[in-house]
Biopython code that builds the backbone (N, CA, C, O; Angstrom):
import numpy as np
from Bio.PDB.StructureBuilder import StructureBuilder

atoms = [
    (1, "MET", "N", (-32.906, 45.694, -71.144)),
    (1, "MET", "CA", (-34.036, 45.809, -70.248)),
    (1, "MET", "C", (-35.298, 45.969, -71.099)),
    (1, "MET", "O", (-35.295, 46.697, -72.091)),
    (2, "THR", "N", (-36.353, 45.299, -70.714)),
    (2, "THR", "CA", (-37.636, 45.446, -71.400)),
    (2, "THR", "C", (-38.436, 46.556, -70.731)),
    (2, "THR", "O", (-38.087, 47.005, -69.639)),
    (3, "ILE", "N", (-39.493, 46.993, -71.372)),
    (3, "ILE", "CA", (-40.337, 48.034, -70.777)),
    (3, "ILE", "C", (-40.974, 47.533, -69.487)),
    (3, "ILE", "O", (-41.172, 48.315, -68.557)),
    (4, "HIS", "N", (-41.295, 46.256, -69.415)),
    (4, "HIS", "CA", (-41.900, 45.714, -68.195)),
    (4, "HIS", "C", (-40.885, 45.685, -67.052)),
    (4, "HIS", "O", (-41.238, 45.942, -65.901)),
    (5, "GLU", "N", (-39.634, 45.374, -67.366)),
    (5, "GLU", "CA", (-38.577, 45.420, -66.350)),
    (5, "GLU", "C", (-38.335, 46.860, -65.896)),
    (5, "GLU", "O", (-38.121, 47.110, -64.710)),
    (6, "ALA", "N", (-38.368, 47.800, -66.832)),
    (6, "ALA", "CA", (-38.191, 49.208, -66.485)),
    (6, "ALA", "C", (-39.333, 49.687, -65.601)),
    (6, "ALA", "O", (-39.101, 50.392, -64.619)),
    (7, "ALA", "N", (-40.565, 49.312, -65.937)),
    (7, "ALA", "CA", (-41.720, 49.711, -65.135)),
    (7, "ALA", "C", (-41.616, 49.139, -63.723)),
    (7, "ALA", "O", (-41.963, 49.811, -62.752)),
    (8, "GLU", "N", (-41.144, 47.912, -63.610)),
    (8, "GLU", "CA", (-40.963, 47.314, -62.281)),
    (8, "GLU", "C", (-39.872, 48.050, -61.506)),
    (8, "GLU", "O", (-40.037, 48.335, -60.319)),
    (9, "LEU", "N", (-38.759, 48.358, -62.173)),
    (9, "LEU", "CA", (-37.659, 49.074, -61.541)),
    (9, "LEU", "C", (-38.111, 50.450, -61.046)),
    (9, "LEU", "O", (-37.704, 50.890, -59.970)),
    (10, "LEU", "N", (-38.947, 51.124, -61.828)),
    (10, "LEU", "CA", (-39.382, 52.490, -61.520)),
    (10, "LEU", "C", (-40.744, 52.523, -60.834)),
    (10, "LEU", "O", (-41.419, 53.552, -60.850)),
    (11, "SER", "N", (-41.146, 51.426, -60.242)),
    (11, "SER", "CA", (-42.497, 51.302, -59.686)),
    (11, "SER", "C", (-42.778, 52.249, -58.523)),
    (11, "SER", "O", (-43.934, 52.391, -58.126)),
    (12, "ASP", "N", (-41.760, 52.901, -57.966)),
    (12, "ASP", "CA", (-42.000, 53.891, -56.915)),
    (12, "ASP", "C", (-42.590, 55.185, -57.476)),
    (12, "ASP", "O", (-43.081, 56.016, -56.712)),
    (13, "ALA", "N", (-42.550, 55.364, -58.775)),
    (13, "ALA", "CA", (-43.148, 56.553, -59.393)),
    (13, "ALA", "C", (-44.667, 56.452, -59.275)),
    (13, "ALA", "O", (-45.250, 55.449, -59.686)),
    (14, "PRO", "N", (-45.317, 57.480, -58.717)),
    (14, "PRO", "CA", (-46.774, 57.407, -58.568)),
    (14, "PRO", "C", (-47.488, 57.415, -59.923)),
    (14, "PRO", "O", (-47.089, 58.115, -60.854)),
    (15, "GLU", "N", (-48.547, 56.624, -60.001)),
    (15, "GLU", "CA", (-49.381, 56.564, -61.210)),
    (15, "GLU", "C", (-48.533, 56.347, -62.466)),
    (15, "GLU", "O", (-48.709, 57.037, -63.470)),
    (16, "LEU", "N", (-47.620, 55.390, -62.398)),
    (16, "LEU", "CA", (-46.699, 55.094, -63.501)),
    (16, "LEU", "C", (-47.444, 54.500, -64.690)),
    (16, "LEU", "O", (-48.181, 53.522, -64.555)),
    (17, "THR", "N", (-47.241, 55.103, -65.846)),
    (17, "THR", "CA", (-47.765, 54.566, -67.102)),
    (17, "THR", "C", (-46.662, 54.673, -68.146)),
    (17, "THR", "O", (-45.671, 55.377, -67.951)),
    (18, "HIS", "N", (-46.844, 53.972, -69.244)),
    (18, "HIS", "CA", (-45.889, 54.077, -70.347)),
    (18, "HIS", "C", (-46.626, 53.883, -71.662)),
    (18, "HIS", "O", (-47.694, 53.272, -71.718)),
    (19, "ARG", "N", (-46.025, 54.420, -72.717)),
    (19, "ARG", "CA", (-46.579, 54.189, -74.052)),
    (19, "ARG", "C", (-45.457, 54.234, -75.082)),
    (19, "ARG", "O", (-44.456, 54.935, -74.933)),
    (20, "ALA", "N", (-45.674, 53.456, -76.124)),
    (20, "ALA", "CA", (-44.693, 53.378, -77.203)),
    (20, "ALA", "C", (-44.645, 54.704, -77.948)),
    (20, "ALA", "O", (-45.669, 55.348, -78.172)),
    (21, "MET", "N", (-43.430, 55.096, -78.326)),
    (21, "MET", "CA", (-43.253, 56.315, -79.116)),
    (21, "MET", "C", (-41.884, 56.300, -79.779)),
    (21, "MET", "O", (-40.885, 56.002, -79.124)),
    (22, "PHE", "N", (-41.824, 56.612, -81.048)),
    (22, "PHE", "CA", (-40.574, 56.757, -81.803)),
    (22, "PHE", "C", (-39.641, 55.558, -81.651)),
    (22, "PHE", "O", (-38.426, 55.736, -81.562)),
    (23, "GLY", "N", (-40.171, 54.368, -81.621)),
    (23, "GLY", "CA", (-39.349, 53.173, -81.508)),
    (23, "GLY", "C", (-38.903, 52.856, -80.097)),
    (23, "GLY", "O", (-38.215, 51.857, -79.882)),
    (24, "GLY", "N", (-39.270, 53.670, -79.140)),
    (24, "GLY", "CA", (-38.940, 53.450, -77.730)),
    (24, "GLY", "C", (-40.197, 53.603, -76.899)),
    (24, "GLY", "O", (-41.292, 53.249, -77.337)),
    (25, "TYR", "N", (-40.037, 54.129, -75.703)),
    (25, "TYR", "CA", (-41.173, 54.330, -74.804)),
    (25, "TYR", "C", (-41.021, 55.634, -74.055)),
    (25, "TYR", "O", (-39.907, 56.077, -73.772)),
    (26, "GLY", "N", (-42.153, 56.248, -73.735)),
    (26, "GLY", "CA", (-42.207, 57.351, -72.794)),
    (26, "GLY", "C", (-42.766, 56.809, -71.494)),
    (26, "GLY", "O", (-43.723, 56.035, -71.506)),
    (27, "LEU", "N", (-42.179, 57.206, -70.366)),
    (27, "LEU", "CA", (-42.661, 56.798, -69.049)),
    (27, "LEU", "C", (-43.218, 58.032, -68.353)),
    (27, "LEU", "O", (-42.593, 59.093, -68.351)),
    (28, "TYR", "N", (-44.394, 57.881, -67.763)),
    (28, "TYR", "CA", (-45.141, 59.009, -67.219)),
    (28, "TYR", "C", (-45.488, 58.785, -65.756)),
    (28, "TYR", "O", (-45.707, 57.655, -65.320)),
    (29, "THR", "N", (-45.534, 59.876, -65.008)),
    (29, "THR", "CA", (-46.057, 59.883, -63.655)),
    (29, "THR", "C", (-47.145, 60.940, -63.605)),
    (29, "THR", "O", (-46.909, 62.099, -63.947)),
    (30, "LYS", "N", (-48.314, 60.549, -63.186)),
    (30, "LYS", "CA", (-49.452, 61.471, -63.108)),
    (30, "LYS", "C", (-49.652, 62.207, -64.431)),
    (30, "LYS", "O", (-50.009, 63.385, -64.441)),
    (31, "GLY", "N", (-49.422, 61.515, -65.544)),
    (31, "GLY", "CA", (-49.644, 62.079, -66.867)),
    (31, "GLY", "C", (-48.513, 62.930, -67.416)),
    (31, "GLY", "O", (-48.619, 63.438, -68.532)),
    (32, "LYS", "N", (-47.430, 63.102, -66.662)),
    (32, "LYS", "CA", (-46.294, 63.901, -67.130)),
    (32, "LYS", "C", (-45.089, 62.993, -67.355)),
    (32, "LYS", "O", (-44.777, 62.140, -66.525)),
    (33, "MET", "N", (-44.416, 63.189, -68.491)),
    (33, "MET", "CA", (-43.265, 62.359, -68.822)),
    (33, "MET", "C", (-42.103, 62.670, -67.885)),
    (33, "MET", "O", (-41.755, 63.832, -67.672)),
    (34, "PHE", "N", (-41.501, 61.605, -67.322)),
    (34, "PHE", "CA", (-40.333, 61.776, -66.467)),
    (34, "PHE", "C", (-39.139, 60.971, -66.967)),
    (34, "PHE", "O", (-38.029, 61.132, -66.461)),
    (35, "ALA", "N", (-39.360, 60.103, -67.961)),
    (35, "ALA", "CA", (-38.262, 59.286, -68.484)),
    (35, "ALA", "C", (-38.629, 58.775, -69.866)),
    (35, "ALA", "O", (-39.798, 58.753, -70.252)),
    (36, "ILE", "N", (-37.603, 58.366, -70.602)),
    (36, "ILE", "CA", (-37.805, 57.669, -71.866)),
    (36, "ILE", "C", (-36.979, 56.394, -71.815)),
    (36, "ILE", "O", (-36.061, 56.257, -71.006)),
    (37, "MET", "N", (-37.321, 55.477, -72.684)),
    (37, "MET", "CA", (-36.540, 54.251, -72.811)),
    (37, "MET", "C", (-36.252, 54.048, -74.285)),
    (37, "MET", "O", (-37.160, 54.090, -75.115)),
    (38, "ASP", "N", (-34.983, 53.826, -74.609)),
    (38, "ASP", "CA", (-34.568, 53.615, -75.988)),
    (38, "ASP", "C", (-33.530, 52.507, -76.009)),
    (38, "ASP", "O", (-32.545, 52.554, -75.273)),
    (39, "GLU", "N", (-33.752, 51.512, -76.854)),
    (39, "GLU", "CA", (-32.835, 50.380, -76.998)),
    (39, "GLU", "C", (-32.474, 49.761, -75.646)),
    (39, "GLU", "O", (-31.321, 49.412, -75.396)),
    (40, "GLY", "N", (-33.485, 49.632, -74.780)),
    (40, "GLY", "CA", (-33.301, 48.975, -73.493)),
    (40, "GLY", "C", (-32.666, 49.812, -72.404)),
    (40, "GLY", "O", (-32.387, 49.302, -71.319)),
    (41, "VAL", "N", (-32.430, 51.098, -72.670)),
    (41, "VAL", "CA", (-31.800, 51.990, -71.695)),
    (41, "VAL", "C", (-32.827, 53.022, -71.241)),
    (41, "VAL", "O", (-33.524, 53.620, -72.060)),
    (42, "VAL", "N", (-32.912, 53.227, -69.914)),
    (42, "VAL", "CA", (-33.806, 54.234, -69.345)),
    (42, "VAL", "C", (-33.029, 55.533, -69.181)),
    (42, "VAL", "O", (-31.910, 55.541, -68.670)),
    (43, "TYR", "N", (-33.639, 56.634, -69.624)),
    (43, "TYR", "CA", (-33.068, 57.973, -69.508)),
    (43, "TYR", "C", (-34.037, 58.829, -68.703)),
    (43, "TYR", "O", (-35.220, 58.900, -69.036)),
    (44, "LEU", "N", (-33.550, 59.483, -67.644)),
    (44, "LEU", "CA", (-34.384, 60.341, -66.814)),
    (44, "LEU", "C", (-34.408, 61.756, -67.371)),
    (44, "LEU", "O", (-33.397, 62.264, -67.856)),
    (45, "LYS", "N", (-35.573, 62.384, -67.295)),
    (45, "LYS", "CA", (-35.751, 63.747, -67.794)),
    (45, "LYS", "C", (-34.988, 64.734, -66.916)),
    (45, "LYS", "O", (-34.957, 64.607, -65.692)),
    (46, "GLY", "N", (-34.375, 65.718, -67.568)),
    (46, "GLY", "CA", (-33.630, 66.738, -66.849)),
    (46, "GLY", "C", (-34.130, 68.136, -67.155)),
    (46, "GLY", "O", (-34.789, 68.366, -68.169)),
    (47, "ASP", "N", (-33.813, 69.061, -66.274)),
    (47, "ASP", "CA", (-34.087, 70.484, -66.485)),
    (47, "ASP", "C", (-32.952, 71.269, -65.834)),
    (47, "ASP", "O", (-31.951, 70.682, -65.423)),
    (48, "SER", "N", (-33.099, 72.585, -65.737)),
    (48, "SER", "CA", (-32.000, 73.410, -65.226)),
    (48, "SER", "C", (-31.616, 73.060, -63.789)),
    (48, "SER", "O", (-30.489, 73.322, -63.369)),
    (49, "VAL", "N", (-32.535, 72.476, -63.043)),
    (49, "VAL", "CA", (-32.244, 72.080, -61.664)),
    (49, "VAL", "C", (-31.566, 70.712, -61.622)),
    (49, "VAL", "O", (-30.565, 70.539, -60.927)),
    (50, "SER", "N", (-32.101, 69.746, -62.355)),
    (50, "SER", "CA", (-31.618, 68.365, -62.233)),
    (50, "SER", "C", (-30.414, 68.029, -63.123)),
    (50, "SER", "O", (-29.644, 67.131, -62.783)),
    (51, "ILE", "N", (-30.236, 68.714, -64.232)),
    (51, "ILE", "CA", (-29.114, 68.381, -65.125)),
    (51, "ILE", "C", (-27.758, 68.482, -64.421)),
    (51, "ILE", "O", (-26.942, 67.573, -64.576)),
    (52, "PRO", "N", (-27.477, 69.544, -63.653)),
    (52, "PRO", "CA", (-26.183, 69.570, -62.956)),
    (52, "PRO", "C", (-26.009, 68.390, -61.984)),
    (52, "PRO", "O", (-24.897, 67.894, -61.804)),
    (53, "ILE", "N", (-27.085, 67.955, -61.375)),
    (53, "ILE", "CA", (-27.037, 66.803, -60.467)),
    (53, "ILE", "C", (-26.699, 65.545, -61.257)),
    (53, "ILE", "O", (-25.859, 64.750, -60.839)),
    (54, "TYR", "N", (-27.357, 65.368, -62.402)),
    (54, "TYR", "CA", (-27.095, 64.201, -63.252)),
    (54, "TYR", "C", (-25.648, 64.196, -63.756)),
    (54, "TYR", "O", (-24.990, 63.156, -63.774)),
    (55, "GLU", "N", (-25.164, 65.378, -64.164)),
    (55, "GLU", "CA", (-23.787, 65.467, -64.668)),
    (55, "GLU", "C", (-22.783, 65.100, -63.579)),
    (55, "GLU", "O", (-21.818, 64.379, -63.831)),
    (56, "GLU", "N", (-23.016, 65.601, -62.369)),
    (56, "GLU", "CA", (-22.108, 65.295, -61.259)),
    (56, "GLU", "C", (-22.107, 63.800, -60.934)),
    (56, "GLU", "O", (-21.096, 63.260, -60.485)),
    (57, "ALA", "N", (-23.239, 63.136, -61.161)),
    (57, "ALA", "CA", (-23.352, 61.697, -60.890)),
    (57, "ALA", "C", (-22.797, 60.846, -62.034)),
    (57, "ALA", "O", (-22.838, 59.617, -61.970)),
    (58, "GLY", "N", (-22.280, 61.496, -63.080)),
    (58, "GLY", "CA", (-21.702, 60.755, -64.204)),
    (58, "GLY", "C", (-22.715, 60.332, -65.248)),
    (58, "GLY", "O", (-22.451, 59.424, -66.035)),
    (59, "GLY", "N", (-23.878, 60.983, -65.265)),
    (59, "GLY", "CA", (-24.910, 60.646, -66.248)),
    (59, "GLY", "C", (-24.460, 60.922, -67.672)),
    (59, "GLY", "O", (-23.615, 61.781, -67.923)),
    (60, "GLN", "N", (-25.048, 60.169, -68.601)),
    (60, "GLN", "CA", (-24.761, 60.337, -70.029)),
    (60, "GLN", "C", (-26.008, 60.873, -70.725)),
    (60, "GLN", "O", (-27.089, 60.300, -70.597)),
    (61, "GLN", "N", (-25.856, 61.959, -71.452)),
    (61, "GLN", "CA", (-26.984, 62.586, -72.122)),
    (61, "GLN", "C", (-27.427, 61.774, -73.331)),
    (61, "GLN", "O", (-26.602, 61.247, -74.077)),
    (62, "PHE", "N", (-28.748, 61.679, -73.513)),
    (62, "PHE", "CA", (-29.325, 60.975, -74.661)),
    (62, "PHE", "C", (-29.068, 61.791, -75.918)),
    (62, "PHE", "O", (-29.306, 62.998, -75.944)),
    (63, "SER", "N", (-28.584, 61.129, -76.956)),
    (63, "SER", "CA", (-28.396, 61.788, -78.245)),
    (63, "SER", "C", (-28.756, 60.806, -79.352)),
    (63, "SER", "O", (-28.749, 59.590, -79.160)),
    (64, "TYR", "N", (-29.063, 61.358, -80.493)),
    (64, "TYR", "CA", (-29.386, 60.535, -81.658)),
    (64, "TYR", "C", (-28.956, 61.286, -82.905)),
    (64, "TYR", "O", (-28.749, 62.499, -82.868)),
    (65, "LEU", "N", (-28.823, 60.566, -84.001)),
    (65, "LEU", "CA", (-28.459, 61.187, -85.272)),
    (65, "LEU", "C", (-29.714, 61.559, -86.040)),
    (65, "LEU", "O", (-30.571, 60.715, -86.301)),
    (66, "SER", "N", (-29.811, 62.816, -86.394)),
    (66, "SER", "CA", (-30.906, 63.276, -87.248)),
    (66, "SER", "C", (-30.324, 63.601, -88.620)),
    (66, "SER", "O", (-29.117, 63.488, -88.831)),
    (67, "LYS", "N", (-31.169, 63.996, -89.533)),
    (67, "LYS", "CA", (-30.680, 64.366, -90.866)),
    (67, "LYS", "C", (-29.756, 65.583, -90.798)),
    (67, "LYS", "O", (-28.954, 65.807, -91.705)),
    (68, "ASP", "N", (-29.869, 66.371, -89.719)),
    (68, "ASP", "CA", (-29.032, 67.550, -89.531)),
    (68, "ASP", "C", (-27.804, 67.283, -88.668)),
    (68, "ASP", "O", (-27.053, 68.206, -88.354)),
    (69, "GLY", "N", (-27.596, 66.025, -88.284)),
    (69, "GLY", "CA", (-26.448, 65.684, -87.446)),
    (69, "GLY", "C", (-26.881, 65.261, -86.053)),
    (69, "GLY", "O", (-28.066, 65.026, -85.813)),
    (70, "PRO", "N", (-25.926, 65.162, -85.131)),
    (70, "PRO", "CA", (-26.247, 64.704, -83.776)),
    (70, "PRO", "C", (-27.174, 65.686, -83.048)),
    (70, "PRO", "O", (-26.995, 66.902, -83.116)),
    (71, "MET", "N", (-28.154, 65.132, -82.359)),
    (71, "MET", "CA", (-29.095, 65.928, -81.564)),
    (71, "MET", "C", (-29.038, 65.418, -80.131)),
    (71, "MET", "O", (-29.025, 64.210, -79.895)),
    (72, "GLN", "N", (-29.003, 66.337, -79.181)),
    (72, "GLN", "CA", (-29.015, 65.960, -77.770)),
    (72, "GLN", "C", (-30.337, 66.380, -77.152)),
    (72, "GLN", "O", (-30.873, 67.449, -77.445)),
    (73, "MET", "N", (-30.845, 65.517, -76.294)),
    (73, "MET", "CA", (-32.102, 65.798, -75.600)),
    (73, "MET", "C", (-31.825, 65.867, -74.101)),
    (73, "MET", "O", (-30.778, 65.416, -73.634)),
    (74, "LYS", "N", (-32.756, 66.427, -73.360)),
    (74, "LYS", "CA", (-32.585, 66.605, -71.919)),
    (74, "LYS", "C", (-33.012, 65.361, -71.147)),
    (74, "LYS", "O", (-33.853, 65.422, -70.251)),
    (75, "TYR", "N", (-32.413, 64.235, -71.517)),
    (75, "TYR", "CA", (-32.646, 62.960, -70.836)),
    (75, "TYR", "C", (-31.288, 62.329, -70.570)),
    (75, "TYR", "O", (-30.383, 62.421, -71.399)),
    (76, "TRP", "N", (-31.144, 61.678, -69.397)),
    (76, "TRP", "CA", (-29.849, 61.194, -68.935)),
    (76, "TRP", "C", (-29.932, 59.750, -68.456)),
    (76, "TRP", "O", (-30.877, 59.366, -67.766)),
    (77, "SER", "N", (-28.928, 58.952, -68.833)),
    (77, "SER", "CA", (-28.825, 57.567, -68.362)),
    (77, "SER", "C", (-27.690, 57.486, -67.344)),
    (77, "SER", "O", (-26.866, 58.393, -67.228)),
    (78, "PHE", "N", (-27.672, 56.374, -66.611)),
    (78, "PHE", "CA", (-26.668, 56.184, -65.570)),
    (78, "PHE", "C", (-26.046, 54.807, -65.683)),
    (78, "PHE", "O", (-26.623, 53.913, -66.302)),
    (79, "ARG", "N", (-24.875, 54.627, -65.092)),
    (79, "ARG", "CA", (-24.075, 53.416, -65.261)),
    (79, "ARG", "C", (-24.725, 52.166, -64.695)),
    (79, "ARG", "O", (-24.425, 51.057, -65.139)),
    (80, "ASP", "N", (-25.625, 52.330, -63.705)),
    (80, "ASP", "CA", (-26.252, 51.154, -63.106)),
    (80, "ASP", "C", (-27.624, 51.521, -62.541)),
    (80, "ASP", "O", (-27.967, 52.695, -62.402)),
    (81, "ASP", "N", (-28.390, 50.493, -62.225)),
    (81, "ASP", "CA", (-29.750, 50.700, -61.719)),
    (81, "ASP", "C", (-29.762, 51.445, -60.391)),
    (81, "ASP", "O", (-30.672, 52.235, -60.140)),
    (82, "GLU", "N", (-28.775, 51.211, -59.542)),
    (82, "GLU", "CA", (-28.735, 51.874, -58.238)),
    (82, "GLU", "C", (-28.607, 53.389, -58.405)),
    (82, "GLU", "O", (-29.284, 54.152, -57.717)),
    (83, "THR", "N", (-27.740, 53.818, -59.315)),
    (83, "THR", "CA", (-27.568, 55.253, -59.559)),
    (83, "THR", "C", (-28.826, 55.830, -60.191)),
    (83, "THR", "O", (-29.255, 56.927, -59.835)),
    (84, "LEU", "N", (-29.414, 55.099, -61.121)),
    (84, "LEU", "CA", (-30.671, 55.534, -61.736)),
    (84, "LEU", "C", (-31.731, 55.747, -60.664)),
    (84, "LEU", "O", (-32.393, 56.785, -60.640)),
    (85, "LEU", "N", (-31.895, 54.775, -59.782)),
    (85, "LEU", "CA", (-32.910, 54.877, -58.733)),
    (85, "LEU", "C", (-32.596, 55.987, -57.742)),
    (85, "LEU", "O", (-33.509, 56.591, -57.179)),
    (86, "ALA", "N", (-31.315, 56.262, -57.522)),
    (86, "ALA", "CA", (-30.932, 57.349, -56.626)),
    (86, "ALA", "C", (-31.388, 58.700, -57.172)),
    (86, "ALA", "O", (-31.536, 59.661, -56.417)),
    (87, "HIS", "N", (-31.610, 58.771, -58.489)),
    (87, "HIS", "CA", (-32.020, 60.031, -59.120)),
    (87, "HIS", "C", (-33.468, 60.008, -59.607)),
    (87, "HIS", "O", (-33.908, 60.929, -60.294)),
    (88, "LEU", "N", (-34.196, 58.973, -59.257)),
    (88, "LEU", "CA", (-35.603, 58.896, -59.659)),
    (88, "LEU", "C", (-36.385, 60.091, -59.139)),
    (88, "LEU", "O", (-37.161, 60.687, -59.887)),
    (89, "GLN", "N", (-36.201, 60.455, -57.874)),
    (89, "GLN", "CA", (-36.948, 61.587, -57.321)),
    (89, "GLN", "C", (-36.599, 62.876, -58.052)),
    (89, "GLN", "O", (-37.469, 63.727, -58.239)),
    (90, "ASP", "N", (-35.340, 63.039, -58.472)),
    (90, "ASP", "CA", (-34.965, 64.227, -59.252)),
    (90, "ASP", "C", (-35.783, 64.294, -60.540)),
    (90, "ASP", "O", (-36.247, 65.366, -60.928)),
    (91, "ALA", "N", (-35.959, 63.153, -61.201)),
    (91, "ALA", "CA", (-36.740, 63.115, -62.443)),
    (91, "ALA", "C", (-38.216, 63.372, -62.171)),
    (91, "ALA", "O", (-38.880, 64.052, -62.953)),
    (92, "LEU", "N", (-38.737, 62.835, -61.069)),
    (92, "LEU", "CA", (-40.141, 63.085, -60.720)),
    (92, "LEU", "C", (-40.355, 64.559, -60.403)),
    (92, "LEU", "O", (-41.377, 65.133, -60.779)),
    (93, "ASP", "N", (-39.396, 65.174, -59.715)),
    (93, "ASP", "CA", (-39.477, 66.610, -59.431)),
    (93, "ASP", "C", (-39.396, 67.423, -60.722)),
    (93, "ASP", "O", (-40.094, 68.426, -60.871)),
    (94, "THR", "N", (-38.546, 66.991, -61.654)),
    (94, "THR", "CA", (-38.443, 67.656, -62.957)),
    (94, "THR", "C", (-39.788, 67.615, -63.668)),
    (94, "THR", "O", (-40.240, 68.627, -64.204)),
    (95, "ALA", "N", (-40.423, 66.456, -63.675)),
    (95, "ALA", "CA", (-41.738, 66.324, -64.319)),
    (95, "ALA", "C", (-42.763, 67.218, -63.635)),
    (95, "ALA", "O", (-43.594, 67.828, -64.308)),
    (96, "ALA", "N", (-42.717, 67.306, -62.311)),
    (96, "ALA", "CA", (-43.678, 68.133, -61.574)),
    (96, "ALA", "C", (-43.503, 69.614, -61.907)),
    (96, "ALA", "O", (-44.479, 70.365, -61.913)),
    (97, "ARG", "N", (-42.262, 70.042, -62.184)),
    (97, "ARG", "CA", (-42.016, 71.447, -62.530)),
    (97, "ARG", "C", (-42.428, 71.783, -63.961)),
    (97, "ARG", "O", (-42.645, 72.951, -64.283)),
    (98, "ALA", "N", (-42.536, 70.791, -64.802)),
    (98, "ALA", "CA", (-42.863, 71.017, -66.218)),
    (98, "ALA", "C", (-44.313, 71.480, -66.347)),
    (98, "ALA", "O", (-45.167, 71.087, -65.552)),
    (99, "PRO", "N", (-44.586, 72.311, -67.345)),
    (99, "PRO", "CA", (-45.974, 72.727, -67.553)),
    (99, "PRO", "C", (-46.847, 71.533, -67.925)),
    (99, "PRO", "O", (-46.368, 70.539, -68.470)),
    (100, "ALA", "N", (-48.115, 71.651, -67.625)),
    (100, "ALA", "CA", (-49.064, 70.584, -67.967)),
    (100, "ALA", "C", (-49.097, 70.408, -69.479)),
    (100, "ALA", "O", (-48.981, 71.384, -70.220)),
    (101, "PRO", "N", (-49.257, 69.164, -69.945)),
    (101, "PRO", "CA", (-49.344, 68.956, -71.392)),
    (101, "PRO", "C", (-50.570, 69.658, -71.964)),
    (101, "PRO", "O", (-51.610, 69.760, -71.313)),
    (102, "LYS", "N", (-50.423, 70.137, -73.190)),
    (102, "LYS", "CA", (-51.544, 70.807, -73.847)),
    (102, "LYS", "C", (-52.634, 69.786, -74.141)),
    (102, "LYS", "O", (-52.339, 68.657, -74.534)),
    (103, "PRO", "N", (-53.893, 70.175, -73.953)),
    (103, "PRO", "CA", (-54.974, 69.231, -74.272)),
    (103, "PRO", "C", (-54.998, 68.933, -75.766)),
    (103, "PRO", "O", (-54.714, 69.797, -76.595)),
    (104, "LYS", "N", (-55.340, 67.701, -76.085)),
    (104, "LYS", "CA", (-55.417, 67.311, -77.492)),
    (104, "LYS", "C", (-56.632, 67.966, -78.134)),
    (104, "LYS", "O", (-57.694, 68.097, -77.527)),
    (105, "LYS", "N", (-56.435, 68.374, -79.387)),
    (105, "LYS", "CA", (-57.547, 68.946, -80.138)),
    (105, "LYS", "C", (-58.464, 67.817, -80.569)),
    (105, "LYS", "O", (-57.995, 66.741, -80.938)),
    (106, "PRO", "N", (-59.760, 68.052, -80.526)),
    (106, "PRO", "CA", (-60.670, 66.990, -80.976)),
    (106, "PRO", "C", (-60.478, 66.717, -82.464)),
    (106, "PRO", "O", (-60.236, 67.629, -83.255)),
    (107, "LYS", "N", (-60.589, 65.455, -82.821)),
    (107, "LYS", "CA", (-60.457, 65.085, -84.228)),
    (107, "LYS", "C", (-61.704, 65.526, -84.977)),
    (107, "LYS", "O", (-62.831, 65.367, -84.508)),
    (108, "VAL", "N", (-61.466, 66.082, -86.148)),
    (108, "VAL", "CA", (-62.569, 66.525, -86.998)),
    (108, "VAL", "C", (-62.873, 65.407, -87.980)),
    (108, "VAL", "O", (-61.993, 64.945, -88.708)),
    (109, "LYS", "N", (-64.113, 64.983, -87.992)),
    (109, "LYS", "CA", (-64.511, 63.928, -88.924)),
    (109, "LYS", "C", (-64.787, 64.546, -90.285)),
    (109, "LYS", "O", (-65.449, 65.577, -90.403)),
    (110, "LYS", "N", (-64.259, 63.883, -91.308)),
    (110, "LYS", "CA", (-64.487, 64.363, -92.672)),
    (110, "LYS", "C", (-65.877, 63.950, -93.108)),
    (110, "LYS", "O", (-66.345, 62.853, -92.804)),
    (111, "ALA", "N", (-66.527, 64.853, -93.827)),
    (111, "ALA", "CA", (-67.894, 64.581, -94.291)),
    (111, "ALA", "C", (-67.914, 63.654, -95.470)),
    (111, "ALA", "O", (-68.986, 63.327, -95.979)),
]
sb = StructureBuilder()
sb.init_structure("model")
sb.init_model(0)
sb.init_chain("A")
sb.init_seg("    ")
for serial, (resi, resn, name, xyz) in enumerate(atoms, 1):
    if name == "N":
        sb.init_residue(resn, " ", resi, " ")
    sb.init_atom(name, np.array(xyz, "f"), 0.0, 1.0, " ", f" {name:<3s}", serial, name[0])
structure = sb.get_structure()
């Protein structure tokens, strides 16, 4: 799946935006991240409320190899687009519960 296909699939998310990051993409609703995309797979953001729902639905947790070994993140993929879309609102609710992102510090120009 391309990022444009993912954006079309997730188009019910209000104020949907995306940006490249770490070789994949972050997907945002109203400025808050609700999903990531890595190697063509969309992973929905989870928290203490949504993770049990994702696990019950057969979701697979995002993991990657770091220099310290396998790392797991609170993002979940699903076996098909229908299941992913069935949990889109859970991911949007997760994003809404997350604290607002910290404002960026202004860049200091060197003299």
